[in-house]
N, C-alpha and C positions, 0 to 999 in steps of 0.2 A: 299839528304839523305831522305827527307820526302817521295819522290816518291818510293824509295827503300823500306822503312819501310811499307808504305801503301800497296805495292804489296805483301810483305811478310804476312801481316795481312790478306789480301784478300785470298791468297792461303791457309793459315791456316784455315780460316773460311770455305772455300769451301771444303777442305778435311775433316774437322770435320763433316760437314753435309753429305758428300758422305759416310763417314765411317758409320754413323747411317743408311742411306738409304740402303746401300749394305750389312749390317751385316746379314739380314735375308736370303740373297742368299749365305752366307758363303764366302763372298769376304771381305778380310781384307785390310785395308789401313793404312799404317804407314807414319806419318809425321816425317821427319828427319830435325832437326835444327842444322846444324853444325856451329861451331865457326870458327875462322881463321884456315885455312889449308895451309901448306907450298906448294906452287905451283907457276908456272910461270904466273898465272893470275894476281898476284900482281905486275908484272913488269909494268903494265899500270894503276895501282891504283892511283887515284887522279891526273890524268893528264887531261888537257883540250883537248889535241890533242893526238891521239893514237900513233903518231910518236915520241912524247916527252917521255923521260925516266925520272922518278923521280930522284932527286939528292940523296935522302936518302932512301936506300933500306932496312933499318933495319926492316921494317914492314914484309918483306919476311921471317925473321927468327923467327917470332912469330907464335905460333900455333902448330898444330900437323902435322905429316906426313900424306900424302894422304893414305898411306897403313894402318896406325893406324885408321884413320877415317873410311875407308872401313871395317876394321875388326870389329869396334864397331857397324857399321850399320848392319852387318851380325848377330852379337849377338842380336841386337834389333829385327831383323826379326825372328831369331830362337826362341826367347822368346815371339813372337807375341805381341810386345808392340805397343800401338797406337801412341805414340809420343816418340821420342828419342832426347835428348839434348846432343850433343857431343861437348865438348870444353875443353880447359885447363884454368888454372888460368891466369889472374883474370876474364876471360870472363864468365866461368860457374857460379861463385858466383853472378855475375851481372845478369845473366839470372834468377837465383832463386830469387834475390831481386826484379827484375821487375815483376815476376809472383806472389810472395807472399807478397811483401811490396811495392806496386807501388808508394806510396807517397814518401817513402824514395828513391826509384830509381830515381824518377823525380828530387828530390832535388840534389842527387849525380850527375845526368846528367847535370843539369844546372850549378852546381858548378865546375865540373871537366871534364866531357866527351866532351862537345862541344869545349872547348879550345884544348883538345888533338886532336880532329878531325880537327880543323883549322890548328894546327901545322903540322899534317900529310899532309893535302892538300897543305900547303905552303912549305913543306919540310924544316921546321925549328926546331931547338932544343928548349927545354924549357928555359926560361930566369931565 
């Protein structure tokens, strides 16, 4: 998870800087930060082996449709937004909390999110 998050932060920093450098040439860069999207990619989510299928596929039913996500991306492009956060509850409020109240987000993450991630990885239900 740390590697995934680090790579996302690196890309965001890269494109934030590229946006500034290319603005004088009338080149616009938009960063899209989608939350969970219903797709087949989640079939191999949290498995050690790509040939293993998770026991609990309920995670596939969370999130928005790929069509809805694409539609919102187009709206962001039409409005020339620099950054677009696309997600559904409870993910979007957590993004806002991370952005504007990072200490609260870290507390919530330590208290609740890491345990949820462990359960998803182990395919178990809450006790």
